[in-house]
PyMOL CGO cylinders between C-alpha atoms (Angstrom):
from pymol import cmd
from pymol.cgo import CYLINDER

trace = [
    CYLINDER, -6.25, 21.83, -96.72, -3.13, 20.89, -94.77, 0.3, 1, 1, 1, 1, 1, 1,
    CYLINDER, -3.13, 20.89, -94.77, 0.06, 22.30, -96.28, 0.3, 1, 1, 1, 1, 1, 1,
    CYLINDER, 0.06, 22.30, -96.28, 1.70, 18.88, -96.78, 0.3, 1, 1, 1, 1, 1, 1,
    CYLINDER, 1.70, 18.88, -96.78, -1.42, 17.64, -98.57, 0.3, 1, 1, 1, 1, 1, 1,
    CYLINDER, -1.42, 17.64, -98.57, -1.47, 20.78, -100.73, 0.3, 1, 1, 1, 1, 1, 1,
    CYLINDER, -1.47, 20.78, -100.73, 2.14, 20.17, -101.78, 0.3, 1, 1, 1, 1, 1, 1,
    CYLINDER, 2.14, 20.17, -101.78, 1.34, 16.54, -102.60, 0.3, 1, 1, 1, 1, 1, 1,
    CYLINDER, 1.34, 16.54, -102.60, -1.65, 17.55, -104.71, 0.3, 1, 1, 1, 1, 1, 1,
    CYLINDER, -1.65, 17.55, -104.71, 0.57, 20.07, -106.48, 0.3, 1, 1, 1, 1, 1, 1,
    CYLINDER, 0.57, 20.07, -106.48, 2.95, 17.29, -107.47, 0.3, 1, 1, 1, 1, 1, 1,
    CYLINDER, 2.95, 17.29, -107.47, 5.88, 18.44, -105.33, 0.3, 1, 1, 1, 1, 1, 1,
    CYLINDER, 5.88, 18.44, -105.33, 6.29, 15.08, -103.57, 0.3, 1, 1, 1, 1, 1, 1,
    CYLINDER, 6.29, 15.08, -103.57, 4.30, 12.43, -101.76, 0.3, 1, 1, 1, 1, 1, 1,
    CYLINDER, 4.30, 12.43, -101.76, 2.48, 13.63, -98.65, 0.3, 1, 1, 1, 1, 1, 1,
    CYLINDER, 2.48, 13.63, -98.65, 5.01, 12.11, -96.27, 0.3, 1, 1, 1, 1, 1, 1,
    CYLINDER, 5.01, 12.11, -96.27, 7.94, 13.52, -98.26, 0.3, 1, 1, 1, 1, 1, 1,
    CYLINDER, 7.94, 13.52, -98.26, 6.18, 16.89, -98.37, 0.3, 1, 1, 1, 1, 1, 1,
    CYLINDER, 6.18, 16.89, -98.37, 5.99, 16.89, -94.58, 0.3, 1, 1, 1, 1, 1, 1,
    CYLINDER, 5.99, 16.89, -94.58, 9.78, 16.59, -94.51, 0.3, 1, 1, 1, 1, 1, 1,
    CYLINDER, 9.78, 16.59, -94.51, 10.18, 19.41, -97.01, 0.3, 1, 1, 1, 1, 1, 1,
    CYLINDER, 10.18, 19.41, -97.01, 8.08, 21.66, -94.77, 0.3, 1, 1, 1, 1, 1, 1,
    CYLINDER, 8.08, 21.66, -94.77, 9.87, 20.79, -91.53, 0.3, 1, 1, 1, 1, 1, 1,
    CYLINDER, 9.87, 20.79, -91.53, 13.22, 21.47, -93.23, 0.3, 1, 1, 1, 1, 1, 1,
    CYLINDER, 13.22, 21.47, -93.23, 12.17, 25.11, -93.65, 0.3, 1, 1, 1, 1, 1, 1,
    CYLINDER, 12.17, 25.11, -93.65, 12.06, 24.98, -97.45, 0.3, 1, 1, 1, 1, 1, 1,
    CYLINDER, 12.06, 24.98, -97.45, 8.47, 26.24, -97.74, 0.3, 1, 1, 1, 1, 1, 1,
    CYLINDER, 8.47, 26.24, -97.74, 7.10, 29.75, -97.55, 0.3, 1, 1, 1, 1, 1, 1,
    CYLINDER, 7.10, 29.75, -97.55, 3.44, 30.72, -97.29, 0.3, 1, 1, 1, 1, 1, 1,
    CYLINDER, 3.44, 30.72, -97.29, 2.66, 34.35, -98.01, 0.3, 1, 1, 1, 1, 1, 1,
    CYLINDER, 2.66, 34.35, -98.01, 6.37, 35.16, -98.03, 0.3, 1, 1, 1, 1, 1, 1,
    CYLINDER, 6.37, 35.16, -98.03, 7.07, 33.64, -94.61, 0.3, 1, 1, 1, 1, 1, 1,
    CYLINDER, 7.07, 33.64, -94.61, 8.84, 30.37, -93.82, 0.3, 1, 1, 1, 1, 1, 1,
    CYLINDER, 8.84, 30.37, -93.82, 6.44, 27.76, -92.43, 0.3, 1, 1, 1, 1, 1, 1,
    CYLINDER, 6.44, 27.76, -92.43, 7.63, 24.58, -90.70, 0.3, 1, 1, 1, 1, 1, 1,
    CYLINDER, 7.63, 24.58, -90.70, 4.25, 23.18, -89.67, 0.3, 1, 1, 1, 1, 1, 1,
    CYLINDER, 4.25, 23.18, -89.67, 2.94, 20.63, -92.23, 0.3, 1, 1, 1, 1, 1, 1,
    CYLINDER, 2.94, 20.63, -92.23, -0.55, 21.00, -90.73, 0.3, 1, 1, 1, 1, 1, 1,
    CYLINDER, -0.55, 21.00, -90.73, -0.76, 24.70, -91.62, 0.3, 1, 1, 1, 1, 1, 1,
    CYLINDER, -0.76, 24.70, -91.62, -3.74, 25.43, -93.88, 0.3, 1, 1, 1, 1, 1, 1,
    CYLINDER, -3.74, 25.43, -93.88, -3.01, 26.36, -97.49, 0.3, 1, 1, 1, 1, 1, 1,
    CYLINDER, -3.01, 26.36, -97.49, -4.88, 26.81, -100.74, 0.3, 1, 1, 1, 1, 1, 1,
    CYLINDER, -4.88, 26.81, -100.74, -4.33, 28.25, -104.21, 0.3, 1, 1, 1, 1, 1, 1,
    CYLINDER, -4.33, 28.25, -104.21, -4.48, 31.80, -102.85, 0.3, 1, 1, 1, 1, 1, 1,
    CYLINDER, -4.48, 31.80, -102.85, -1.94, 31.28, -100.06, 0.3, 1, 1, 1, 1, 1, 1,
    CYLINDER, -1.94, 31.28, -100.06, 1.17, 32.08, -102.10, 0.3, 1, 1, 1, 1, 1, 1,
    CYLINDER, 1.17, 32.08, -102.10, 3.01, 28.82, -101.43, 0.3, 1, 1, 1, 1, 1, 1,
    CYLINDER, 3.01, 28.82, -101.43, 6.67, 28.56, -102.49, 0.3, 1, 1, 1, 1, 1, 1,
    CYLINDER, 6.67, 28.56, -102.49, 9.15, 25.68, -102.28, 0.3, 1, 1, 1, 1, 1, 1,
    CYLINDER, 9.15, 25.68, -102.28, 12.84, 26.57, -102.49, 0.3, 1, 1, 1, 1, 1, 1,
    CYLINDER, 12.84, 26.57, -102.49, 11.80, 30.01, -103.72, 0.3, 1, 1, 1, 1, 1, 1,
    CYLINDER, 11.80, 30.01, -103.72, 9.60, 28.75, -106.56, 0.3, 1, 1, 1, 1, 1, 1,
    CYLINDER, 9.60, 28.75, -106.56, 5.83, 29.29, -106.59, 0.3, 1, 1, 1, 1, 1, 1,
    CYLINDER, 5.83, 29.29, -106.59, 3.74, 26.14, -106.24, 0.3, 1, 1, 1, 1, 1, 1,
    CYLINDER, 3.74, 26.14, -106.24, 0.40, 25.59, -107.94, 0.3, 1, 1, 1, 1, 1, 1,
    CYLINDER, 0.40, 25.59, -107.94, -1.62, 22.45, -108.61, 0.3, 1, 1, 1, 1, 1, 1,
    CYLINDER, -1.62, 22.45, -108.61, -0.85, 20.75, -111.91, 0.3, 1, 1, 1, 1, 1, 1,
    CYLINDER, -0.85, 20.75, -111.91, -2.72, 18.16, -113.89, 0.3, 1, 1, 1, 1, 1, 1,
    CYLINDER, -2.72, 18.16, -113.89, -2.04, 14.66, -112.59, 0.3, 1, 1, 1, 1, 1, 1,
    CYLINDER, -2.04, 14.66, -112.59, -0.15, 12.14, -114.68, 0.3, 1, 1, 1, 1, 1, 1,
    CYLINDER, -0.15, 12.14, -114.68, 0.71, 8.53, -113.81, 0.3, 1, 1, 1, 1, 1, 1,
    CYLINDER, 0.71, 8.53, -113.81, 3.02, 6.27, -115.81, 0.3, 1, 1, 1, 1, 1, 1,
    CYLINDER, 3.02, 6.27, -115.81, 3.95, 2.62, -115.70, 0.3, 1, 1, 1, 1, 1, 1,
    CYLINDER, 3.95, 2.62, -115.70, 7.64, 1.94, -116.38, 0.3, 1, 1, 1, 1, 1, 1,
    CYLINDER, 7.64, 1.94, -116.38, 9.49, -1.32, -117.04, 0.3, 1, 1, 1, 1, 1, 1,
    CYLINDER, 9.49, -1.32, -117.04, 12.64, -0.53, -115.08, 0.3, 1, 1, 1, 1, 1, 1,
    CYLINDER, 12.64, -0.53, -115.08, 15.93, -2.02, -116.33, 0.3, 1, 1, 1, 1, 1, 1,
    CYLINDER, 15.93, -2.02, -116.33, 18.67, -3.17, -113.99, 0.3, 1, 1, 1, 1, 1, 1,
    CYLINDER, 18.67, -3.17, -113.99, 21.08, -0.44, -112.95, 0.3, 1, 1, 1, 1, 1, 1,
    CYLINDER, 21.08, -0.44, -112.95, 18.46, 2.32, -112.95, 0.3, 1, 1, 1, 1, 1, 1,
    CYLINDER, 18.46, 2.32, -112.95, 17.69, 3.82, -109.54, 0.3, 1, 1, 1, 1, 1, 1,
    CYLINDER, 17.69, 3.82, -109.54, 14.15, 4.43, -108.29, 0.3, 1, 1, 1, 1, 1, 1,
    CYLINDER, 14.15, 4.43, -108.29, 14.52, 8.10, -107.40, 0.3, 1, 1, 1, 1, 1, 1,
    CYLINDER, 14.52, 8.10, -107.40, 13.71, 11.39, -109.08, 0.3, 1, 1, 1, 1, 1, 1,
    CYLINDER, 13.71, 11.39, -109.08, 17.40, 12.38, -109.06, 0.3, 1, 1, 1, 1, 1, 1,
    CYLINDER, 17.40, 12.38, -109.06, 20.71, 10.83, -108.06, 0.3, 1, 1, 1, 1, 1, 1,
    CYLINDER, 20.71, 10.83, -108.06, 23.73, 12.56, -106.53, 0.3, 1, 1, 1, 1, 1, 1,
    CYLINDER, 23.73, 12.56, -106.53, 26.07, 9.96, -108.08, 0.3, 1, 1, 1, 1, 1, 1,
    CYLINDER, 26.07, 9.96, -108.08, 24.88, 10.64, -111.62, 0.3, 1, 1, 1, 1, 1, 1,
    CYLINDER, 24.88, 10.64, -111.62, 23.25, 7.25, -112.12, 0.3, 1, 1, 1, 1, 1, 1,
    CYLINDER, 23.25, 7.25, -112.12, 20.26, 6.97, -114.49, 0.3, 1, 1, 1, 1, 1, 1,
    CYLINDER, 20.26, 6.97, -114.49, 16.89, 7.28, -112.75, 0.3, 1, 1, 1, 1, 1, 1,
    CYLINDER, 16.89, 7.28, -112.75, 13.41, 6.00, -113.54, 0.3, 1, 1, 1, 1, 1, 1,
    CYLINDER, 13.41, 6.00, -113.54, 12.30, 9.60, -114.14, 0.3, 1, 1, 1, 1, 1, 1,
    CYLINDER, 12.30, 9.60, -114.14, 14.77, 9.77, -117.05, 0.3, 1, 1, 1, 1, 1, 1,
    CYLINDER, 14.77, 9.77, -117.05, 12.73, 7.05, -118.78, 0.3, 1, 1, 1, 1, 1, 1,
    CYLINDER, 12.73, 7.05, -118.78, 9.54, 9.15, -118.99, 0.3, 1, 1, 1, 1, 1, 1,
    CYLINDER, 9.54, 9.15, -118.99, 8.94, 11.94, -121.48, 0.3, 1, 1, 1, 1, 1, 1,
    CYLINDER, 8.94, 11.94, -121.48, 7.02, 14.44, -119.37, 0.3, 1, 1, 1, 1, 1, 1,
    CYLINDER, 7.02, 14.44, -119.37, 7.52, 17.98, -118.10, 0.3, 1, 1, 1, 1, 1, 1,
    CYLINDER, 7.52, 17.98, -118.10, 5.67, 17.20, -114.86, 0.3, 1, 1, 1, 1, 1, 1,
    CYLINDER, 5.67, 17.20, -114.86, 7.48, 16.79, -111.52, 0.3, 1, 1, 1, 1, 1, 1,
    CYLINDER, 7.48, 16.79, -111.52, 7.17, 13.03, -111.36, 0.3, 1, 1, 1, 1, 1, 1,
    CYLINDER, 7.17, 13.03, -111.36, 8.45, 10.76, -108.61, 0.3, 1, 1, 1, 1, 1, 1,
    CYLINDER, 8.45, 10.76, -108.61, 8.37, 6.99, -108.11, 0.3, 1, 1, 1, 1, 1, 1,
    CYLINDER, 8.37, 6.99, -108.11, 5.65, 5.23, -106.14, 0.3, 1, 1, 1, 1, 1, 1,
    CYLINDER, 5.65, 5.23, -106.14, 7.76, 3.15, -103.75, 0.3, 1, 1, 1, 1, 1, 1,
    CYLINDER, 7.76, 3.15, -103.75, 11.05, 1.70, -104.91, 0.3, 1, 1, 1, 1, 1, 1,
    CYLINDER, 11.05, 1.70, -104.91, 12.76, -1.15, -106.65, 0.3, 1, 1, 1, 1, 1, 1,
    CYLINDER, 12.76, -1.15, -106.65, 16.38, -1.96, -105.87, 0.3, 1, 1, 1, 1, 1, 1,
    CYLINDER, 16.38, -1.96, -105.87, 18.83, -0.81, -108.54, 0.3, 1, 1, 1, 1, 1, 1,
    CYLINDER, 18.83, -0.81, -108.54, 19.54, -4.44, -109.45, 0.3, 1, 1, 1, 1, 1, 1,
    CYLINDER, 19.54, -4.44, -109.45, 15.84, -5.37, -109.59, 0.3, 1, 1, 1, 1, 1, 1,
    CYLINDER, 15.84, -5.37, -109.59, 13.73, -4.90, -112.70, 0.3, 1, 1, 1, 1, 1, 1,
    CYLINDER, 13.73, -4.90, -112.70, 10.13, -4.57, -113.75, 0.3, 1, 1, 1, 1, 1, 1,
    CYLINDER, 10.13, -4.57, -113.75, 7.04, -2.56, -112.99, 0.3, 1, 1, 1, 1, 1, 1,
    CYLINDER, 7.04, -2.56, -112.99, 7.30, 0.75, -111.18, 0.3, 1, 1, 1, 1, 1, 1,
    CYLINDER, 7.30, 0.75, -111.18, 4.84, 3.63, -111.19, 0.3, 1, 1, 1, 1, 1, 1,
    CYLINDER, 4.84, 3.63, -111.19, 5.70, 7.31, -111.55, 0.3, 1, 1, 1, 1, 1, 1,
    CYLINDER, 5.70, 7.31, -111.55, 3.22, 10.03, -110.70, 0.3, 1, 1, 1, 1, 1, 1,
    CYLINDER, 3.22, 10.03, -110.70, 2.74, 13.60, -109.57, 0.3, 1, 1, 1, 1, 1, 1,
    CYLINDER, 2.74, 13.60, -109.57, -0.41, 12.63, -107.68, 0.3, 1, 1, 1, 1, 1, 1,
    CYLINDER, -0.41, 12.63, -107.68, 0.74, 12.60, -104.07, 0.3, 1, 1, 1, 1, 1, 1,
    CYLINDER, 0.74, 12.60, -104.07, -2.56, 11.40, -102.66, 0.3, 1, 1, 1, 1, 1, 1,
    CYLINDER, -2.56, 11.40, -102.66, -2.59, 8.38, -104.98, 0.3, 1, 1, 1, 1, 1, 1,
    CYLINDER, -2.59, 8.38, -104.98, 1.07, 7.60, -104.24, 0.3, 1, 1, 1, 1, 1, 1,
    CYLINDER, 1.07, 7.60, -104.24, 0.44, 7.66, -100.49, 0.3, 1, 1, 1, 1, 1, 1,
    CYLINDER, 0.44, 7.66, -100.49, -2.51, 5.29, -100.73, 0.3, 1, 1, 1, 1, 1, 1,
    CYLINDER, -2.51, 5.29, -100.73, -0.63, 2.86, -102.98, 0.3, 1, 1, 1, 1, 1, 1,
    CYLINDER, -0.63, 2.86, -102.98, 2.35, 2.64, -100.62, 0.3, 1, 1, 1, 1, 1, 1,
    CYLINDER, 2.35, 2.64, -100.62, 0.70, 2.83, -97.20, 0.3, 1, 1, 1, 1, 1, 1,
    CYLINDER, 0.70, 2.83, -97.20, 0.60, -0.63, -95.56, 0.3, 1, 1, 1, 1, 1, 1,
    CYLINDER, 0.60, -0.63, -95.56, -2.94, 0.02, -94.31, 0.3, 1, 1, 1, 1, 1, 1,
    CYLINDER, -2.94, 0.02, -94.31, -4.36, -0.30, -97.82, 0.3, 1, 1, 1, 1, 1, 1,
    CYLINDER, -4.36, -0.30, -97.82, -2.61, -3.60, -98.56, 0.3, 1, 1, 1, 1, 1, 1,
    CYLINDER, -2.61, -3.60, -98.56, -2.11, -3.06, -102.29, 0.3, 1, 1, 1, 1, 1, 1,
    CYLINDER, -2.11, -3.06, -102.29, -0.61, -6.26, -103.66, 0.3, 1, 1, 1, 1, 1, 1,
    CYLINDER, -0.61, -6.26, -103.66, 2.68, -6.36, -105.56, 0.3, 1, 1, 1, 1, 1, 1,
    CYLINDER, 2.68, -6.36, -105.56, 3.75, -9.47, -107.48, 0.3, 1, 1, 1, 1, 1, 1,
    CYLINDER, 3.75, -9.47, -107.48, 7.36, -10.49, -108.10, 0.3, 1, 1, 1, 1, 1, 1,
    CYLINDER, 7.36, -10.49, -108.10, 9.11, -13.27, -109.99, 0.3, 1, 1, 1, 1, 1, 1,
    CYLINDER, 9.11, -13.27, -109.99, 12.38, -14.33, -108.42, 0.3, 1, 1, 1, 1, 1, 1,
    CYLINDER, 12.38, -14.33, -108.42, 15.11, -16.50, -109.90, 0.3, 1, 1, 1, 1, 1, 1,
    CYLINDER, 15.11, -16.50, -109.90, 16.49, -18.56, -107.04, 0.3, 1, 1, 1, 1, 1, 1,
    CYLINDER, 16.49, -18.56, -107.04, 19.38, -20.87, -106.23, 0.3, 1, 1, 1, 1, 1, 1,
    CYLINDER, 19.38, -20.87, -106.23, 19.04, -23.70, -105.35, 0.3, 1, 1, 1, 1, 1, 1,
    CYLINDER, 19.04, -23.70, -105.35, 16.23, -23.98, -107.91, 0.3, 1, 1, 1, 1, 1, 1,
    CYLINDER, 16.23, -23.98, -107.91, 13.85, -26.40, -106.18, 0.3, 1, 1, 1, 1, 1, 1,
    CYLINDER, 13.85, -26.40, -106.18, 12.33, -25.11, -102.93, 0.3, 1, 1, 1, 1, 1, 1,
    CYLINDER, 12.33, -25.11, -102.93, 10.84, -27.66, -100.62, 0.3, 1, 1, 1, 1, 1, 1,
    CYLINDER, 10.84, -27.66, -100.62, 7.15, -27.67, -99.75, 0.3, 1, 1, 1, 1, 1, 1,
    CYLINDER, 7.15, -27.67, -99.75, 8.20, -26.67, -96.26, 0.3, 1, 1, 1, 1, 1, 1,
    CYLINDER, 8.20, -26.67, -96.26, 9.96, -23.57, -97.62, 0.3, 1, 1, 1, 1, 1, 1,
    CYLINDER, 9.96, -23.57, -97.62, 6.97, -22.60, -99.77, 0.3, 1, 1, 1, 1, 1, 1,
    CYLINDER, 6.97, -22.60, -99.77, 4.64, -23.12, -96.84, 0.3, 1, 1, 1, 1, 1, 1,
    CYLINDER, 4.64, -23.12, -96.84, 6.79, -20.91, -94.62, 0.3, 1, 1, 1, 1, 1, 1,
    CYLINDER, 6.79, -20.91, -94.62, 6.72, -18.11, -97.20, 0.3, 1, 1, 1, 1, 1, 1,
    CYLINDER, 6.72, -18.11, -97.20, 2.93, -18.40, -97.46, 0.3, 1, 1, 1, 1, 1, 1,
    CYLINDER, 2.93, -18.40, -97.46, 2.43, -18.18, -93.69, 0.3, 1, 1, 1, 1, 1, 1,
    CYLINDER, 2.43, -18.18, -93.69, 5.15, -15.60, -92.95, 0.3, 1, 1, 1, 1, 1, 1,
    CYLINDER, 5.15, -15.60, -92.95, 8.84, -15.82, -92.10, 0.3, 1, 1, 1, 1, 1, 1,
    CYLINDER, 8.84, -15.82, -92.10, 10.79, -14.20, -89.28, 0.3, 1, 1, 1, 1, 1, 1,
    CYLINDER, 10.79, -14.20, -89.28, 13.11, -11.39, -90.45, 0.3, 1, 1, 1, 1, 1, 1,
    CYLINDER, 13.11, -11.39, -90.45, 15.30, -9.08, -88.41, 0.3, 1, 1, 1, 1, 1, 1,
    CYLINDER, 15.30, -9.08, -88.41, 12.56, -6.42, -88.57, 0.3, 1, 1, 1, 1, 1, 1,
    CYLINDER, 12.56, -6.42, -88.57, 9.73, -8.76, -87.63, 0.3, 1, 1, 1, 1, 1, 1,
    CYLINDER, 9.73, -8.76, -87.63, 7.58, -11.49, -89.08, 0.3, 1, 1, 1, 1, 1, 1,
    CYLINDER, 7.58, -11.49, -89.08, 6.26, -10.99, -92.59, 0.3, 1, 1, 1, 1, 1, 1,
    CYLINDER, 6.26, -10.99, -92.59, 2.56, -11.07, -93.43, 0.3, 1, 1, 1, 1, 1, 1,
    CYLINDER, 2.56, -11.07, -93.43, 1.19, -14.11, -95.29, 0.3, 1, 1, 1, 1, 1, 1,
    CYLINDER, 1.19, -14.11, -95.29, 2.05, -14.11, -99.00, 0.3, 1, 1, 1, 1, 1, 1,
    CYLINDER, 2.05, -14.11, -99.00, 0.76, -15.81, -102.12, 0.3, 1, 1, 1, 1, 1, 1,
    CYLINDER, 0.76, -15.81, -102.12, 3.54, -18.05, -103.39, 0.3, 1, 1, 1, 1, 1, 1,
    CYLINDER, 3.54, -18.05, -103.39, 3.94, -20.67, -106.09, 0.3, 1, 1, 1, 1, 1, 1,
    CYLINDER, 3.94, -20.67, -106.09, 6.73, -22.31, -108.03, 0.3, 1, 1, 1, 1, 1, 1,
    CYLINDER, 6.73, -22.31, -108.03, 6.39, -21.18, -111.68, 0.3, 1, 1, 1, 1, 1, 1,
    CYLINDER, 6.39, -21.18, -111.68, 9.11, -23.55, -112.85, 0.3, 1, 1, 1, 1, 1, 1,
    CYLINDER, 9.11, -23.55, -112.85, 12.35, -24.88, -111.37, 0.3, 1, 1, 1, 1, 1, 1,
    CYLINDER, 12.35, -24.88, -111.37, 14.37, -21.85, -110.34, 0.3, 1, 1, 1, 1, 1, 1,
    CYLINDER, 14.37, -21.85, -110.34, 11.51, -19.32, -110.59, 0.3, 1, 1, 1, 1, 1, 1,
    CYLINDER, 11.51, -19.32, -110.59, 9.20, -18.44, -107.70, 0.3, 1, 1, 1, 1, 1, 1,
    CYLINDER, 9.20, -18.44, -107.70, 6.29, -16.01, -107.95, 0.3, 1, 1, 1, 1, 1, 1,
    CYLINDER, 6.29, -16.01, -107.95, 5.51, -14.22, -104.71, 0.3, 1, 1, 1, 1, 1, 1,
    CYLINDER, 5.51, -14.22, -104.71, 2.79, -11.64, -104.01, 0.3, 1, 1, 1, 1, 1, 1,
    CYLINDER, 2.79, -11.64, -104.01, 3.07, -9.36, -100.96, 0.3, 1, 1, 1, 1, 1, 1,
    CYLINDER, 3.07, -9.36, -100.96, 1.34, -6.21, -99.75, 0.3, 1, 1, 1, 1, 1, 1,
    CYLINDER, 1.34, -6.21, -99.75, 4.11, -4.97, -97.47, 0.3, 1, 1, 1, 1, 1, 1,
    CYLINDER, 4.11, -4.97, -97.47, 6.97, -2.76, -98.61, 0.3, 1, 1, 1, 1, 1, 1,
    CYLINDER, 6.97, -2.76, -98.61, 9.98, -3.44, -96.42, 0.3, 1, 1, 1, 1, 1, 1,
    CYLINDER, 9.98, -3.44, -96.42, 13.50, -2.87, -97.70, 0.3, 1, 1, 1, 1, 1, 1,
    CYLINDER, 13.50, -2.87, -97.70, 14.59, -5.74, -99.99, 0.3, 1, 1, 1, 1, 1, 1,
    CYLINDER, 14.59, -5.74, -99.99, 11.78, -7.79, -98.50, 0.3, 1, 1, 1, 1, 1, 1,
    CYLINDER, 11.78, -7.79, -98.50, 11.35, -10.47, -101.17, 0.3, 1, 1, 1, 1, 1, 1,
    CYLINDER, 11.35, -10.47, -101.17, 15.08, -11.15, -101.30, 0.3, 1, 1, 1, 1, 1, 1,
    CYLINDER, 15.08, -11.15, -101.30, 15.26, -11.43, -97.51, 0.3, 1, 1, 1, 1, 1, 1,
    CYLINDER, 15.26, -11.43, -97.51, 12.20, -13.70, -97.33, 0.3, 1, 1, 1, 1, 1, 1,
    CYLINDER, 12.20, -13.70, -97.33, 13.67, -16.12, -99.82, 0.3, 1, 1, 1, 1, 1, 1,
    CYLINDER, 13.67, -16.12, -99.82, 17.08, -16.04, -98.17, 0.3, 1, 1, 1, 1, 1, 1,
    CYLINDER, 17.08, -16.04, -98.17, 15.37, -16.83, -94.86, 0.3, 1, 1, 1, 1, 1, 1,
    CYLINDER, 15.37, -16.83, -94.86, 14.16, -20.14, -96.30, 0.3, 1, 1, 1, 1, 1, 1,
    CYLINDER, 14.16, -20.14, -96.30, 17.53, -20.99, -97.84, 0.3, 1, 1, 1, 1, 1, 1,
    CYLINDER, 17.53, -20.99, -97.84, 17.33, -19.61, -101.40, 0.3, 1, 1, 1, 1, 1, 1,
    CYLINDER, 17.33, -19.61, -101.40, 19.61, -16.96, -102.86, 0.3, 1, 1, 1, 1, 1, 1,
    CYLINDER, 19.61, -16.96, -102.86, 17.91, -14.58, -105.31, 0.3, 1, 1, 1, 1, 1, 1,
    CYLINDER, 17.91, -14.58, -105.31, 19.84, -14.23, -108.57, 0.3, 1, 1, 1, 1, 1, 1,
    CYLINDER, 19.84, -14.23, -108.57, 17.26, -12.07, -110.32, 0.3, 1, 1, 1, 1, 1, 1,
    CYLINDER, 17.26, -12.07, -110.32, 14.11, -10.23, -109.26, 0.3, 1, 1, 1, 1, 1, 1,
    CYLINDER, 14.11, -10.23, -109.26, 11.39, -8.70, -111.43, 0.3, 1, 1, 1, 1, 1, 1,
    CYLINDER, 11.39, -8.70, -111.43, 8.15, -7.04, -110.38, 0.3, 1, 1, 1, 1, 1, 1,
    CYLINDER, 8.15, -7.04, -110.38, 5.39, -8.07, -112.76, 0.3, 1, 1, 1, 1, 1, 1,
    CYLINDER, 5.39, -8.07, -112.76, 2.30, -6.50, -111.19, 0.3, 1, 1, 1, 1, 1, 1,
    CYLINDER, 2.30, -6.50, -111.19, 1.28, -3.64, -108.92, 0.3, 1, 1, 1, 1, 1, 1,
    CYLINDER, 1.28, -3.64, -108.92, -2.33, -3.83, -107.80, 0.3, 1, 1, 1, 1, 1, 1,
    CYLINDER, -2.33, -3.83, -107.80, -4.45, -4.33, -110.94, 0.3, 1, 1, 1, 1, 1, 1,
    CYLINDER, -4.45, -4.33, -110.94, -1.62, -3.33, -113.32, 0.3, 1, 1, 1, 1, 1, 1,
    CYLINDER, -1.62, -3.33, -113.32, 0.67, -5.80, -115.06, 0.3, 1, 1, 1, 1, 1, 1,
    CYLINDER, 0.67, -5.80, -115.06, 3.71, -5.28, -117.30, 0.3, 1, 1, 1, 1, 1, 1,
    CYLINDER, 3.71, -5.28, -117.30, 2.21, -7.26, -120.18, 0.3, 1, 1, 1, 1, 1, 1,
    CYLINDER, 2.21, -7.26, -120.18, 4.17, -6.37, -123.34, 0.3, 1, 1, 1, 1, 1, 1,
    CYLINDER, 4.17, -6.37, -123.34, 5.82, -3.17, -122.13, 0.3, 1, 1, 1, 1, 1, 1,
    CYLINDER, 5.82, -3.17, -122.13, 9.45, -3.37, -123.22, 0.3, 1, 1, 1, 1, 1, 1,
    CYLINDER, 9.45, -3.37, -123.22, 12.41, -3.04, -120.87, 0.3, 1, 1, 1, 1, 1, 1,
    CYLINDER, 12.41, -3.04, -120.87, 13.17, 0.65, -120.40, 0.3, 1, 1, 1, 1, 1, 1,
    CYLINDER, 13.17, 0.65, -120.40, 9.83, 1.70, -121.88, 0.3, 1, 1, 1, 1, 1, 1,
    CYLINDER, 9.83, 1.70, -121.88, 7.08, 3.73, -120.24, 0.3, 1, 1, 1, 1, 1, 1,
    CYLINDER, 7.08, 3.73, -120.24, 3.48, 4.59, -121.00, 0.3, 1, 1, 1, 1, 1, 1,
    CYLINDER, 3.48, 4.59, -121.00, 0.95, 6.90, -119.44, 0.3, 1, 1, 1, 1, 1, 1,
    CYLINDER, 0.95, 6.90, -119.44, -1.97, 5.22, -117.70, 0.3, 1, 1, 1, 1, 1, 1,
    CYLINDER, -1.97, 5.22, -117.70, -5.45, 5.75, -119.06, 0.3, 1, 1, 1, 1, 1, 1,
    CYLINDER, -5.45, 5.75, -119.06, -8.06, 7.39, -116.79, 0.3, 1, 1, 1, 1, 1, 1,
    CYLINDER, -8.06, 7.39, -116.79, -9.70, 3.96, -116.39, 0.3, 1, 1, 1, 1, 1, 1,
    CYLINDER, -9.70, 3.96, -116.39, -6.41, 2.37, -115.26, 0.3, 1, 1, 1, 1, 1, 1,
    CYLINDER, -6.41, 2.37, -115.26, -5.79, 5.20, -112.80, 0.3, 1, 1, 1, 1, 1, 1,
    CYLINDER, -5.79, 5.20, -112.80, -9.28, 4.76, -111.40, 0.3, 1, 1, 1, 1, 1, 1,
    CYLINDER, -9.28, 4.76, -111.40, -8.65, 1.02, -110.93, 0.3, 1, 1, 1, 1, 1, 1,
    CYLINDER, -8.65, 1.02, -110.93, -5.53, 1.89, -108.95, 0.3, 1, 1, 1, 1, 1, 1,
    CYLINDER, -5.53, 1.89, -108.95, -7.57, 4.23, -106.75, 0.3, 1, 1, 1, 1, 1, 1,
    CYLINDER, -7.57, 4.23, -106.75, -10.14, 1.52, -106.15, 0.3, 1, 1, 1, 1, 1, 1,
    CYLINDER, -10.14, 1.52, -106.15, -7.41, -1.02, -105.33, 0.3, 1, 1, 1, 1, 1, 1,
    CYLINDER, -7.41, -1.02, -105.33, -6.13, 1.36, -102.65, 0.3, 1, 1, 1, 1, 1, 1,
    CYLINDER, -6.13, 1.36, -102.65, -9.56, 1.93, -101.19, 0.3, 1, 1, 1, 1, 1, 1,
    CYLINDER, -9.56, 1.93, -101.19, -10.03, 5.31, -102.87, 0.3, 1, 1, 1, 1, 1, 1,
]
cmd.load_cgo(trace, "trace")
């Protein structure tokens, strides 16, 4: 298989991130540096990343209820706590997509690069549901209608979204795109400042009773539902 795909299956990083690792010259195959992500590789190729041998590992996927102040990366150069710190595993896990440091709620961690790519690629349109606390608290029907049909942002018009007012001051919005700070920017575009944002669902998964800062490993059935939701 392609080298980038092999690294993703081995849990090194997502496929797209693995492509970057290869092009940076950090990968050797058979003792020689390779910079072509399309190079063929398998278990007998002698693949190394940063001087360490790479071999496929058993896949694990976790759901985490991220607290505010925790960053959605595998490591942080500023010493801030990361979502990976919340999971008790010896696998090389990384987050599926991101939540802003000041946002909370459901985030997935996995070492299954193929699954991560499918869940985050816009082509597969995997839905993510958020609950936003907004000010002012009562959006007009015009504002809700605009969110449902798409609003113009500086990086283009958003796709239609499912939107409803849960209660005064709380809007639930479901999107399948993954632009930077998208929900906050959508709501600001219709005149509402977001004072709190929590992701409550990712595809078929919901937070349910998972406590803030807690994590649990997905069952095989839950993982399979995620695959199906991403067209796998």
